[in-house]
Backbone as JSON Lines, residues from 0, in Angstrom:
{"i":0,"aa":"M","n":[0.87,-0.99,-0.17],"ca":[-0.12,0.35,0.11],"c":[0.82,1.55,-0.2]}
{"i":1,"aa":"R","n":[1.84,0.92,0.99],"ca":[2.84,2.5,0.86],"c":[3.52,2.71,-0.7]}
{"i":2,"aa":"V","n":[3.85,1.3,-1.31],"ca":[4.45,2.06,-2.56],"c":[3.52,2.49,-3.46]}
{"i":3,"aa":"L","n":[2.29,1.89,-3.64],"ca":[1.09,2.29,-4.3],"c":[0.88,4.01,-3.89]}
{"i":4,"aa":"A","n":[0.9,4.61,-2.52],"ca":[0.81,5.82,-2.58],"c":[2.17,6.78,-2.93]}
{"i":5,"aa":"A","n":[3.33,6.11,-2.68],"ca":[4.45,6.55,-2.88],"c":[4.13,7.07,-4.8]}
{"i":6,"aa":"V","n":[3.81,5.67,-5.49],"ca":[3.32,5.81,-7.1],"c":[2.64,7.01,-7.18]}
{"i":7,"aa":"A","n":[1.32,7.01,-6.38],"ca":[0.25,7.94,-6.43],"c":[0.17,9.36,-6.62]}
{"i":8,"aa":"V","n":[1.58,9.61,-5.29],"ca":[1.54,11.19,-5.21],"c":[2.83,11.47,-6.52]}
{"i":9,"aa":"L","n":[4.13,10.62,-6.37],"ca":[4.66,11.13,-7.62],"c":[4.23,11.05,-9.02]}
{"i":10,"aa":"V","n":[2.96,10.68,-9.43],"ca":[2.48,10.7,-10.32],"c":[1.64,12.22,-10.62]}
{"i":11,"aa":"S","n":[0.91,12.28,-9.81],"ca":[0.72,14.07,-9.44],"c":[1.84,14.57,-9.38]}
{"i":12,"aa":"A","n":[2.53,14.57,-8.67],"ca":[4.12,15.59,-8.97],"c":[4.18,15.66,-10.12]}
{"i":13,"aa":"A","n":[4.69,14.49,-10.82],"ca":[5.05,14.87,-12.71],"c":[4.17,15.21,-13.17]}
{"i":14,"aa":"V","n":[3.15,15.14,-13.21],"ca":[1.89,15.88,-14.06],"c":[2.03,17.61,-13.49]}
{"i":15,"aa":"H","n":[2.15,17.7,-12.77],"ca":[2.52,19.1,-11.7],"c":[3.63,19.47,-12.55]}
{"i":16,"aa":"L","n":[5.21,18.87,-12.35],"ca":[6.31,19.24,-13.27],"c":[5.77,19.35,-14.77]}
{"i":17,"aa":"Y","n":[4.7,18.29,-15.13],"ca":[4.98,18.56,-16.76],"c":[4.13,20.28,-16.95]}
{"i":18,"aa":"L","n":[3.08,20.49,-16.3],"ca":[2.47,21.35,-16.94],"c":[3.17,23.0,-16.0]}
{"i":19,"aa":"W","n":[4.17,22.93,-15.3],"ca":[4.88,23.87,-14.77],"c":[5.73,24.17,-16.06]}
{"i":20,"aa":"L","n":[6.02,23.17,-17.04],"ca":[7.08,23.57,-18.35],"c":[6.11,23.93,-19.65]}
{"i":21,"aa":"D","n":[4.81,23.46,-19.16],"ca":[4.52,23.32,-20.04],"c":[4.02,25.06,-20.59]}
{"i":22,"aa":"F","n":[3.07,25.34,-19.16],"ca":[2.84,26.53,-18.8],"c":[3.12,27.94,-17.67]}
{"i":23,"aa":"A","n":[2.54,27.24,-17.02],"ca":[2.59,27.62,-15.37],"c":[4.12,28.65,-14.89]}
{"i":24,"aa":"R","n":[4.92,28.14,-15.29],"ca":[5.71,28.82,-14.87],"c":[6.25,30.21,-15.34]}
{"i":25,"aa":"D","n":[5.13,30.91,-16.15],"ca":[5.39,31.84,-16.49],"c":[4.44,33.14,-15.67]}
{"i":26,"aa":"D","n":[3.34,32.33,-14.84],"ca":[2.75,32.86,-14.09],"c":[3.18,33.07,-12.49]}
{"i":27,"aa":"A","n":[3.22,34.24,-12.35],"ca":[3.66,34.92,-11.01],"c":[3.18,34.11,-9.77]}
{"i":28,"aa":"F","n":[1.51,33.24,-9.98],"ca":[1.35,32.5,-8.64],"c":[1.51,31.37,-8.86]}
{"i":29,"aa":"L","n":[0.61,31.07,-9.92],"ca":[0.57,29.45,-10.81],"c":[2.23,28.79,-10.33]}
{"i":30,"aa":"G","n":[2.98,29.07,-11.25],"ca":[4.32,28.65,-11.05],"c":[5.11,28.41,-10.19]}
{"i":31,"aa":"P","n":[5.25,29.12,-9.11],"ca":[5.8,28.7,-7.63],"c":[4.68,27.52,-7.11]}
{"i":32,"aa":"S","n":[3.8,27.88,-7.45],"ca":[2.55,26.62,-6.65],"c":[2.67,25.22,-7.61]}
{"i":33,"aa":"F","n":[2.74,25.52,-8.68],"ca":[3.18,24.15,-9.59],"c":[4.53,23.47,-9.24]}
{"i":34,"aa":"M","n":[5.38,23.94,-8.69],"ca":[6.68,23.46,-8.79],"c":[6.74,22.75,-7.36]}
{"i":35,"aa":"L","n":[6.44,24.01,-6.44],"ca":[6.54,23.72,-5.31],"c":[5.68,22.31,-4.82]}
{"i":36,"aa":"N","n":[4.21,21.89,-5.58],"ca":[3.71,20.9,-5.43],"c":[4.5,19.9,-6.29]}
{"i":37,"aa":"A","n":[5.27,19.86,-7.08],"ca":[5.92,18.51,-8.18],"c":[7.16,18.52,-6.84]}
{"i":38,"aa":"I","n":[7.45,19.17,-6.36],"ca":[9.17,18.94,-5.59],"c":[8.32,18.19,-3.83]}
{"i":39,"aa":"G","n":[6.99,18.83,-3.68],"ca":[6.6,18.25,-2.28],"c":[5.86,16.56,-2.52]}
{"i":40,"aa":"G","n":[5.55,16.74,-3.59],"ca":[4.95,15.03,-4.06],"c":[6.32,14.38,-3.97]}
{"i":41,"aa":"A","n":[7.63,14.64,-5.08],"ca":[8.62,13.59,-5.0],"c":[9.38,13.77,-3.62]}
{"i":42,"aa":"V","n":[9.09,14.24,-2.75],"ca":[9.6,14.11,-1.2],"c":[8.96,13.35,-0.54]}
{"i":43,"aa":"I","n":[7.28,13.4,-0.58],"ca":[6.52,12.56,0.27],"c":[6.86,11.61,-0.31]}
{"i":44,"aa":"A","n":[6.41,11.0,-1.85],"ca":[6.67,9.54,-2.32],"c":[8.01,9.03,-1.56]}
{"i":45,"aa":"V","n":[9.04,9.64,-1.49],"ca":[10.66,9.25,-0.83],"c":[10.24,8.78,0.59]}
{"i":46,"aa":"L","n":[9.44,10.32,1.19],"ca":[9.09,9.4,2.62],"c":[8.53,8.29,2.76]}
{"i":47,"aa":"L","n":[7.38,7.94,2.02],"ca":[6.46,6.67,1.62],"c":[7.55,5.81,1.95]}
{"i":48,"aa":"L","n":[8.33,5.91,1.19],"ca":[9.34,4.15,0.64],"c":[10.37,4.34,2.11]}
{"i":49,"aa":"A","n":[10.75,5.35,2.41],"ca":[12.45,5.05,3.53],"c":[12.11,4.79,4.97]}
{"i":50,"aa":"W","n":[10.38,5.66,5.62],"ca":[10.13,5.97,6.7],"c":[8.91,5.09,7.31]}
{"i":51,"aa":"R","n":[8.9,4.67,8.22],"ca":[7.81,3.31,8.27],"c":[7.1,4.29,9.4]}
{"i":52,"aa":"H","n":[6.45,4.99,9.19],"ca":[5.81,6.31,10.0],"c":[4.61,6.58,9.81]}
{"i":53,"aa":"W","n":[3.85,6.55,10.87],"ca":[2.45,7.47,10.2],"c":[1.89,8.72,9.48]}
{"i":54,"aa":"V","n":[3.42,9.63,9.58],"ca":[3.59,10.6,9.06],"c":[3.82,10.76,7.3]}
{"i":55,"aa":"P","n":[4.42,9.96,6.86],"ca":[4.19,9.98,5.28],"c":[2.68,9.21,5.14]}
{"i":56,"aa":"P","n":[2.41,8.43,5.34],"ca":[0.72,8.64,5.09],"c":[-0.23,9.44,5.35]}
{"i":57,"aa":"F","n":[0.28,10.15,6.32],"ca":[-1.01,11.44,6.44],"c":[-0.31,12.62,5.67]}
{"i":58,"aa":"L","n":[0.96,12.51,5.12],"ca":[1.07,13.67,4.07],"c":[0.86,13.19,2.5]}
{"i":59,"aa":"A","n":[0.71,12.37,2.47],"ca":[0.18,11.37,1.27],"c":[-1.43,12.13,0.85]}
{"i":60,"aa":"L","n":[-2.57,11.29,2.24],"ca":[-3.7,11.93,2.65],"c":[-3.61,13.27,2.26]}
{"i":61,"aa":"G","n":[-3.18,14.22,2.91],"ca":[-3.03,15.54,2.49],"c":[-2.56,16.58,1.53]}
{"i":62,"aa":"F","n":[-1.91,15.6,0.68],"ca":[-1.48,16.23,-0.72],"c":[-2.39,16.17,-1.65]}
{"i":63,"aa":"G","n":[-3.36,14.25,-1.26],"ca":[-4.26,14.46,-2.62],"c":[-5.35,15.04,-2.17]}
{"i":64,"aa":"L","n":[-5.15,15.55,-0.91],"ca":[-7.0,16.06,-0.7],"c":[-6.73,17.6,-1.19]}
{"i":65,"aa":"S","n":[-5.48,17.94,-0.87],"ca":[-5.59,19.66,-1.1],"c":[-5.49,20.15,-2.56]}
{"i":66,"aa":"T","n":[-4.7,19.16,-3.32],"ca":[-4.49,19.09,-4.77],"c":[-5.4,18.9,-5.61]}
{"i":67,"aa":"L","n":[-6.2,18.1,-5.16],"ca":[-7.61,18.03,-5.84],"c":[-8.42,18.65,-5.34]}
{"i":68,"aa":"L","n":[-9.03,19.64,-4.0],"ca":[-9.38,20.85,-3.58],"c":[-9.24,21.6,-4.64]}
{"i":69,"aa":"A","n":[-8.29,22.09,-4.62],"ca":[-7.51,23.15,-5.95],"c":[-8.02,22.95,-6.6]}
{"i":70,"aa":"F","n":[-7.68,21.97,-7.23],"ca":[-8.29,21.81,-9.13],"c":[-10.17,22.11,-8.74]}
{"i":71,"aa":"V","n":[-10.68,21.38,-7.92],"ca":[-12.09,21.43,-8.13],"c":[-12.16,23.26,-7.67]}
{"i":72,"aa":"L","n":[-11.85,23.63,-6.79],"ca":[-12.15,25.35,-6.61],"c":[-11.73,25.61,-7.98]}
{"i":73,"aa":"A","n":[-10.47,25.76,-8.89],"ca":[-10.34,26.39,-9.69],"c":[-11.14,25.94,-10.96]}
{"i":74,"aa":"T","n":[-12.11,24.94,-11.01],"ca":[-12.84,24.61,-11.85],"c":[-14.45,25.18,-11.7]}
{"i":75,"aa":"T","n":[-14.42,25.81,-10.96],"ca":[-15.68,25.93,-10.28],"c":[-15.55,27.51,-10.2]}
{"i":76,"aa":"V","n":[-15.17,27.98,-8.76],"ca":[-15.46,29.32,-8.82],"c":[-13.87,30.01,-8.91]}
{"i":77,"aa":"G","n":[-13.21,29.48,-9.14],"ca":[-11.95,29.66,-10.01],"c":[-11.24,30.16,-8.76]}
{"i":78,"aa":"L","n":[-9.33,29.78,-8.27],"ca":[-8.7,29.98,-7.81],"c":[-7.86,31.07,-8.18]}
{"i":79,"aa":"F","n":[-7.57,31.99,-7.44],"ca":[-6.47,32.97,-7.59],"c":[-6.59,33.77,-9.09]}
{"i":80,"aa":"G","n":[-7.51,34.13,-9.52],"ca":[-7.44,34.5,-10.88],"c":[-7.6,33.37,-12.13]}
{"i":81,"aa":"T","n":[-7.69,32.03,-11.48],"ca":[-7.38,31.05,-12.81],"c":[-8.67,30.18,-12.47]}
{"i":82,"aa":"T","n":[-9.41,30.21,-13.95],"ca":[-10.06,28.84,-13.54],"c":[-9.61,28.06,-14.91]}
{"i":83,"aa":"A","n":[-10.13,26.7,-14.26],"ca":[-9.63,25.24,-15.67],"c":[-11.04,24.62,-15.45]}
{"i":84,"aa":"R","n":[-10.51,23.86,-16.56],"ca":[-11.67,22.96,-16.94],"c":[-11.12,21.19,-16.92]}
{"i":85,"aa":"W","n":[-12.27,20.78,-16.63],"ca":[-12.0,18.76,-16.7],"c":[-11.87,18.47,-17.86]}
{"i":86,"aa":"S","n":[-10.68,18.8,-18.53],"ca":[-10.06,18.25,-20.14],"c":[-8.98,17.9,-20.12]}
{"i":87,"aa":"G","n":[-8.43,16.92,-20.78],"ca":[-7.01,17.23,-21.13],"c":[-6.66,15.64,-20.19]}
{"i":88,"aa":"W","n":[-5.5,15.31,-21.02],"ca":[-4.76,14.12,-19.93],"c":[-4.31,14.33,-18.69]}
{"i":89,"aa":"A","n":[-3.49,15.68,-18.34],"ca":[-3.31,15.87,-17.36],"c":[-3.65,15.88,-16.47]}
{"i":90,"aa":"V","n":[-5.16,16.41,-16.47],"ca":[-6.05,16.71,-15.88],"c":[-6.55,15.49,-14.76]}
{"i":91,"aa":"W","n":[-6.94,14.32,-15.88],"ca":[-7.39,13.31,-15.37],"c":[-6.12,12.05,-14.68]}
{"i":92,"aa":"V","n":[-5.14,12.12,-15.81],"ca":[-4.07,11.6,-15.0],"c":[-4.14,12.07,-13.65]}
{"i":93,"aa":"A","n":[-3.68,13.62,-13.4],"ca":[-3.16,14.12,-12.02],"c":[-4.61,13.88,-10.91]}
{"i":94,"aa":"A","n":[-5.82,13.93,-11.28],"ca":[-7.14,13.75,-10.21],"c":[-7.31,12.4,-10.23]}
{"i":95,"aa":"T","n":[-6.64,10.91,-10.66],"ca":[-6.9,9.89,-10.69],"c":[-6.02,9.74,-9.51]}
{"i":96,"aa":"A","n":[-4.51,10.04,-9.46],"ca":[-3.63,9.72,-8.98],"c":[-4.03,9.96,-7.49]}
{"i":97,"aa":"E","n":[-4.41,11.78,-7.58],"ca":[-4.71,11.99,-6.05],"c":[-5.94,11.34,-5.5]}
{"i":98,"aa":"V","n":[-6.33,11.01,-6.01],"ca":[-7.57,9.79,-5.6],"c":[-7.59,8.55,-5.19]}
{"i":99,"aa":"V","n":[-6.07,8.1,-6.09],"ca":[-5.39,7.35,-5.0],"c":[-4.83,7.33,-3.78]}
{"i":100,"aa":"A","n":[-4.23,8.1,-3.78],"ca":[-3.23,9.01,-2.89],"c":[-4.18,9.24,-1.7]}
{"i":101,"aa":"I","n":[-5.49,9.32,-1.8],"ca":[-6.26,9.9,-0.74],"c":[-6.76,8.72,-0.05]}
{"i":102,"aa":"I","n":[-7.14,7.67,-1.03],"ca":[-7.42,6.64,-0.55],"c":[-6.21,5.71,0.43]}
{"i":103,"aa":"A","n":[-4.69,5.68,-0.27],"ca":[-4.09,4.86,-0.23],"c":[-3.45,5.2,1.03]}
{"i":104,"aa":"G","n":[-3.56,6.7,1.6],"ca":[-2.99,7.43,2.57],"c":[-4.03,7.04,4.03]}
{"i":105,"aa":"A","n":[-5.02,7.23,3.73],"ca":[-6.79,7.07,4.71],"c":[-5.9,5.33,4.87]}
{"i":106,"aa":"R","n":[-5.92,4.53,4.01],"ca":[-5.83,3.15,4.6],"c":[-4.6,2.95,5.28]}
{"i":107,"aa":"L","n":[-3.85,2.76,4.59],"ca":[-2.24,3.08,5.73],"c":[-2.2,3.82,6.92]}
{"i":108,"aa":"L","n":[-3.53,4.93,7.39],"ca":[-3.38,5.52,8.55],"c":[-4.57,4.74,9.27]}
{"i":109,"aa":"A","n":[-5.29,3.96,8.85],"ca":[-6.08,3.3,9.08],"c":[-5.55,2.22,10.06]}
{"i":110,"aa":"V","n":[-4.75,1.15,8.6],"ca":[-3.98,0.32,9.53],"c":[-2.66,0.98,10.42]}
{"i":111,"aa":"D","n":[-2.08,1.93,10.27],"ca":[-1.19,2.2,11.29],"c":[-1.25,3.78,11.82]}
{"i":112,"aa":"N","n":[-2.74,3.43,12.62],"ca":[-3.47,4.38,13.37],"c":[-2.38,5.42,14.69]}
{"i":113,"aa":"P","n":[-1.83,6.07,14.71],"ca":[-1.29,6.51,15.94],"c":[-1.78,6.99,16.83]}
{"i":114,"aa":"L","n":[-3.12,6.63,16.91],"ca":[-3.89,7.25,18.4],"c":[-4.26,5.78,18.72]}
{"i":115,"aa":"R","n":[-4.23,5.01,18.14],"ca":[-4.98,3.16,19.01],"c":[-3.89,3.41,19.8]}
{"i":116,"aa":"S","n":[-4.42,2.6,21.03],"ca":[-3.26,2.12,21.92],"c":[-2.65,0.96,21.34]}
{"i":117,"aa":"R","n":[-1.35,0.85,22.0],"ca":[-0.68,-0.8,21.92],"c":[-0.59,-1.39,22.2]}
{"i":118,"aa":"V","n":[-1.59,-2.21,22.68],"ca":[-1.8,-3.66,24.28],"c":[-0.38,-4.54,23.66]}
{"i":119,"aa":"Q","n":[0.29,-4.77,24.58],"ca":[1.53,-6.12,24.3],"c":[1.12,-6.98,24.83]}
{"i":120,"aa":"S","n":[1.41,-7.9,24.6],"ca":[0.7,-9.63,25.37],"c":[2.21,-10.31,25.78]}
């Protein structure tokens, strides 16, 4: 499940890097946001694979939720003066990857719940 979450976050990060190279780097707000998303996703993917702790799944869940929510806002009311549409391969690949990151992150947190008391026998 960690590998699935890492791949999902990395795919979303790669799409945002592609979009940064394609158009967003010239935008004063979207450029840094897309680059931060690409770097953050790569870091979270590495953490998911290298650190067996509840924090990386939490980050994957938050990454997926926040990135998908930002796009939904951009397609409905607009986000920072930008409007988007649900069209194009990049949109659907990123959205699918973000849903997978949300589900995988939540599943990992449910299994490795840090709030659950650990009873040793």
